[in-house]
C-alpha positions in Angstrom: 14.0 -6.6 38.3 12.7 -3.7 36.9 15.7 -1.6 35.8 16.9 -4.2 34.0 14.1 -4.7 31.3 14.7 -1.1 31.4 18.5 -1.4 30.7 16.4 -4.5 28.3 14.8 -2.3 26.2 17.7 0.3 25.0 20.0 -2.7 24.7 16.8 -3.1 21.7 17.2 0.4 20.8 13.8 1.1 21.6 14.0 4.5 23.0 13.0 4.6 26.4 13.5 7.5 28.6 15.0 7.8 32.0 11.8 9.7 32.6 9.5 7.5 31.0 11.3 4.4 33.8 10.2 7.0 36.3 6.5 7.5 35.1 6.4 3.4 34.7 7.7 2.9 37.9 5.1 5.8 39.3 2.4 4.4 39.2 3.5 0.9 40.4 3.7 2.1 43.3 0.4 3.6 42.9 -1.2 -0.6 42.0 -1.5 0.2 38.6 -0.9 -2.2 36.3 -0.1 -5.2 38.8 -2.5 -7.6 38.4 -1.6 -10.0 36.8 1.2 -10.1 33.3 -1.2 -9.0 30.9 -1.8 -5.4 32.4 1.4 -4.5 33.7 2.1 -5.1 29.8 -1.1 -3.1 28.6 0.9 0.0 31.3 4.5 -0.6 30.8 3.6 -0.6 26.5 1.9 2.8 27.5 4.0 4.3 29.8 7.7 3.3 27.8 7.0 3.5 23.9 4.7 6.6 22.3 5.8 4.6 18.4 3.1 2.2 17.4 5.1 1.3 14.3 7.6 0.5 17.9 5.4 -2.2 18.8 6.2 -4.8 17.6 9.8 -4.7 18.8 8.8 -4.0 22.5 6.3 -7.4 22.2 10.2 -9.1 21.1 11.3 -7.5 24.2 9.0 -8.2 26.6 7.9 -11.9 25.5 12.2 -12.0 26.0 12.1 -11.1 29.3 9.6 -11.9 31.2 8.8 -15.0 29.6 12.3 -16.5 28.7 12.6 -19.2 31.1 10.6 -20.9 29.2 12.5 -21.8 26.8 14.8 -23.8 28.6 11.4 -26.3 27.9 11.8 -25.8 24.3 8.4 -25.8 24.0 6.0 -25.4 20.7 3.1 -25.0 21.3 2.2 -24.3 17.7 2.3 -28.2 17.1 -0.9 -28.5 19.0 -4.1 -29.9 17.3 -6.5 -27.1 17.0 -9.4 -29.7 17.7 -7.8 -29.5 21.3 -8.4 -26.4 22.1 -11.7 -25.7 20.4 -14.2 -24.7 22.8 -16.7 -28.2 23.9 -20.5 -27.3 24.6 -19.9 -28.7 28.5 -21.6 -26.3 31.0 -19.4 -23.7 32.7 -18.1 -24.8 35.9 -20.2 -24.0 39.1 -18.9 -21.4 41.9 -18.7 -24.7 44.4 -15.9 -26.4 41.5 -13.9 -23.1 41.1 -12.8 -23.2 44.8 -11.6 -26.5 44.8 -9.2 -25.8 42.3 -5.7 -25.0 43.8 -3.2 -23.5 42.1 0.5 -25.8 40.6 3.0 -23.8 42.4 4.5 -21.1 40.6 6.3 -20.5 37.5 8.8 -23.3 37.4 6.1 -26.5 38.3 4.3 -24.8 35.3 6.2 -24.9 32.4 7.9 -28.2 33.6 4.7 -30.2 33.2 3.0 -28.3 30.5 6.7 -30.3 29.1 5.3 -33.3 30.0 2.3 -32.7 28.9 3.3 -31.7 25.3 5.3 -35.4 25.6 2.1 -37.5 26.6 -1.1 -36.5 25.1 -2.0 -37.7 21.6 -6.2 -37.1 21.7 -8.1 -34.6 22.4 -9.9 -33.9 26.3 -12.3 -30.9 27.0 -13.4 -29.9 30.9 -10.7 -32.2 32.8 -8.3 -30.9 34.9 -4.9 -33.1 34.1 -4.6 -32.0 30.0 -4.2 -29.6 27.0 -7.6 -28.7 26.8 -10.8 -26.9 27.1 -13.2 -26.2 30.0 -12.3 -28.0 32.5 -9.6 -27.0 34.9 -6.7 -28.3 33.3 -3.7 -25.3 34.1 -3.2 -25.9 30.3 -5.5 -24.9 27.5 -8.1 -21.6 27.5 -12.2 -21.3 28.4 -12.6 -23.4 31.7 -11.3 -22.5 35.6 -7.7 -21.9 36.7 -6.3 -19.9 39.8 -3.3 -20.1 37.1 -2.5 -21.5 34.6 -0.6 -20.8 30.7 -3.6 -19.3 28.8 -3.1 -21.5 24.9 -5.4 -20.2 22.2 -8.6 -18.8 22.8 -9.9 -15.2 24.2 -8.5 -14.7 27.7 -11.4 -14.6 30.4 -10.1 -14.7 34.3 -7.4 -12.1 34.1 -4.9 -15.2 36.2 -2.8 -16.1 33.7 0.5 -16.7 33.4 1.7 -17.0 29.5 0.1 -15.5 27.0 3.1 -15.0 25.0 2.4 -17.1 22.4 2.4 -15.0 19.7 3.6 -11.1 19.2 0.3 -9.2 18.7 1.4 -6.4 15.8 2.9 -7.8 14.1 1.9 -6.4 11.2 4.1 -2.8 12.2 6.9 -4.8 10.7 9.5 -2.1 8.6 9.3 -4.7 5.6 5.4 -6.0 5.9 2.4 -5.3 3.3 1.1 -2.2 4.6 -3.1 -3.1 6.3 -5.4 0.6 6.6 -4.1 1.0 10.1 -0.5 0.6 9.2 -1.1 3.1 5.8 -2.0 5.4 8.6 0.5 5.6 11.7 2.8 5.4 8.4 1.4 8.8 6.1 0.9 10.8 10.0 4.6 12.0 9.6 3.5 13.5 6.2 1.0 15.4 7.6 2.1 19.8 8.7 -0.3 20.7 11.3 -2.2 24.4 10.7 -4.4 26.7 13.2 -8.2 26.0 10.2 -11.6 27.5 10.7 -13.1 29.2 13.6 -11.2 30.3 16.6 -14.4 27.9 19.1 -10.9 25.0 21.1 -9.9 27.1 24.0 -6.2 27.8 24.5 -5.2 26.5 27.8 -2.1 27.6 28.1 -2.9 30.6 26.5 -5.8 31.7 29.2 -4.2 31.0 32.1 -1.0 32.7 30.8 -3.6 36.1 29.9 -5.3 35.7 33.5 -1.9 35.2 35.2 -0.9 38.9 32.6 -4.3 39.7 33.9 -4.0 40.6 37.9 -5.1 37.2 37.8 -8.6 37.9 36.3 -9.8 35.4 34.1 -9.1 36.1 30.3 -10.5 33.8 28.0 -8.0 33.1 24.7 -10.2 30.6 22.4 -8.2 29.4 19.9 -8.9 27.0 15.8 -8.8 23.4 15.2 -5.3 21.7 13.7 -5.4 20.5 10.7 -3.9 18.8 8.2 -2.9 21.7 5.8 -0.5 19.2 3.0 -2.0 18.9 -0.1 -1.5 15.3 -2.1 -2.4 15.2 -5.2 -3.1 11.2 -5.6 -2.3 8.5 -8.8 -3.5 5.2 -8.7 -2.4 2.2 -11.8 -5.4 0.3 -12.4 -6.3 -3.0 -14.4 -4.0 -5.9 -15.1 -1.4 -6.6 -13.4 -3.0 -4.7 -10.4 -5.6 -6.9 -10.0 -3.1 -8.7 -7.9 -3.0 -6.1 -5.1 -6.5 -3.6 -4.7 -7.2 -4.5 -1.4 -3.3 -3.6 -0.3 -4.5 0.1 -3.2 -7.4 -0.2 -1.7 -5.9 0.2 2.3 -3.7 2.7 0.6 -6.8 4.6 -0.3 -8.7 4.5 2.9 -5.6 6.0 4.9 -5.5 8.5 2.9 -9.0 9.7 2.5 -8.6 10.1 6.6 -5.3 11.5 7.1 -5.7 14.0 5.1 -7.7 16.7 4.3 -6.7 18.1 1.2 -6.3 14.9 -0.8 -7.2 14.1 -5.0 -7.5 11.4 -7.2 -7.2 10.5 -10.0 -6.7 6.6 -11.8 -4.4 6.1 -15.2 -3.7 1.7 -16.3 0.1 0.8 -16.5 1.3 4.4 -17.5 0.2 7.5 -17.7 -0.4 9.8 -20.8 -2.6 12.6 -21.4 -6.0 11.7 -19.4 -6.1 10.0 -16.4 -10.2 9.3 -15.1 -12.3 10.1 -11.9 -14.1 6.8 -11.8 -13.8 4.1 -14.0 -16.9 3.0 -15.0 -16.9 5.9 -16.6 -12.7 5.9 -17.4 -13.5 6.4 -22.0 -16.5 9.5 -21.9 -15.3 11.0 -19.1 -11.4 12.0 -18.2 -9.7 14.5 -17.8 -6.9 15.9 -19.9 -3.2 15.6 -18.1 -2.5 20.0 -19.0 -5.8 20.3 -17.0 -4.9 18.4 -14.3 -1.5 20.3 -14.5 -3.3 23.9 -14.1 -6.2 22.8 -11.4 -4.1 21.4 -8.5 -1.0 24.3 -7.7 2.7 23.0 -7.5 2.2 22.5 -3.9 0.4 19.5 -4.1 2.4 16.6 -3.5 2.5 14.0 -6.4 2.3 10.3 -5.8 2.2 7.5 -7.4 1.0 4.0 -7.1 1.5 1.1 -9.5 3.2 -2.5 -9.5 5.7 -0.5 -13.3 5.2 -4.0 -14.9 4.0 -3.6 -18.6 5.8 -3.1 -22.0 9.0 -1.3 -22.4 7.2 0.3 -25.0 4.0 1.8 -22.7 6.8 4.1 -21.3 9.5 4.7 -24.5 7.8 4.6 -27.6 4.2 6.0 -28.6 1.9 4.8 -29.7 3.3 2.4 -27.6 -0.4 2.1 -24.8 -2.0 -0.3 -24.8 -5.4 0.8 -25.0 -5.6 3.5 -26.9 -2.9 5.5 -30.1 -0.8 8.2 -27.4 0.6 10.4 -29.9 3.5 11.0 -27.3 5.0 8.1 -25.5 4.7 7.5 -21.1 7.8 9.4 -20.5 7.3 12.5 -22.1 4.2 12.8 -20.0 5.1 11.9 -16.2 8.4 14.6 -17.5 5.3 17.5 -17.7 3.8 16.4 -14.1 7.3 16.7 -13.0 8.1 20.2 -13.8 4.9 20.9 -11.9 4.3 18.7 -8.9 8.0 18.8 -8.2 7.6 17.2 -5.2 6.8 13.5 -5.7 7.8 9.8 -5.6 6.1 5.9 -7.4 4.6 3.8 -4.4 5.4 0.9 -6.6 3.5 -3.0 -4.3 5.8 -5.3 -6.1 8.3 -6.8 -3.8 12.1 -4.8 -4.3 13.6 -8.3 -5.6 11.6 -8.0 -8.5 12.5 -4.8 -9.4 15.9 -5.4 -10.9 14.5 -8.2 -13.6 11.2 -5.9 -14.9 13.4 -3.8 -17.4 9.7 -1.0 -17.1 10.9 -0.8 -12.9 14.1 -0.5 -13.7 13.4 2.6 -17.0 10.8 4.1 -15.0 12.1 4.1 -11.7 14.9 6.0 -14.1 12.8 8.8 -15.2 11.9 9.3 -10.9 15.0 9.7 -10.6 15.8 6.8 -8.2 11.7 7.8 -6.4 10.3 5.2 -6.1 9.6 3.1 -2.9 8.0 -0.3 -1.9 4.5 -0.3 0.7 5.7 -1.4 3.6 6.3 1.2 6.9 10.1 1.4 5.7 9.0 2.8 2.0 6.7 4.7 3.6 9.0 6.5 5.9 11.0 6.9 3.0 8.9 8.3 0.2 7.8 10.6 2.7 11.1 12.1 3.2 12.7 12.5 -0.4 8.7 14.7 -0.5 10.6 16.7 1.4 12.8 18.4 -0.8 12.2 18.8 -4.4 13.6 16.5 -7.9 16.3 18.1 -10.1 14.5 19.8 -12.9 14.5 17.6 -16.5 12.8 20.3 -19.5 10.8 18.9 -21.7 11.1 19.8 -25.5 7.3 19.3 -26.2 5.6 21.6 -24.3 1.2 20.4 -24.0 
């Protein structure tokens, strides 16, 4: 059975190795992860899946394989009214009452009975032994007690549920979905370049063993510096106007970036980059940093990431005086080219869905100015952007120097 499960994972293109499968078998032989399906799920995922972005796909395969027999009954658990699953105020069962409860008699009997309950039940029931609800001794619902049952809604506590797969646990890591803070961190980690910096205050175990062996068995302790992310990131964030709809998403990106990168600098702009940016939005009119100063301050080793929906009038990009907030002496396109000349490793992240890009003239223009280095704020988009950051954009000379 486990070999068949391993085969299903491989067919789903999950990178599960034979060594990881053998580690799973070894753990099971030592009674790790064998008490119930939930514990087996956690242990199997720990042994077999090393990349968090694959958790959702693993959940789908696990659900399909281990709970596949329930599909024959076509049970629609989402149709159960919320009132049926609200915990009542009834007292918990006594130990004597729990001891009198018997299991229904196996998986097939459970699923057959659940299908009947869904057909017959018309109202909420709590504290009983038959219907879908809470408390009580029914095998269907949550908050009660039964030697084996199907947990529907609520949190587990007994660790005895036979079926708990009514929803996947890691949907947010779907490659086409917008990201949360945790997902941003997972995606941004592939941009890390780990180097050892600072004082050598960490034990180098492998180095110590090797040096001790070379020293005829006399202990020779070796220390090393902590590994830190040495990538330099310059983040320019669009604020205000249509970006107000994406504030929460950009806050999550900002939080994740600050957590993942030691060398992170950030500034804000509105709609498009012109001759100045700012650090604090409440002082945006009297405390700004000129783009030439930005270029002089931060070296070419910085990776430039611009974040904005690129949705505006095309004149804001192409014309003098096109800015909606001030009279810009030069078009925004000139300033973005100057940034690209210095920060040749750069990308643009767009929170708007790519379906709208071709129908919005300003997005098409900016995408062309970025040499097609515009990507969506999704797991796949972040991964594509990071891959693009590995190579510089082609040179694009600007006639007027700042």
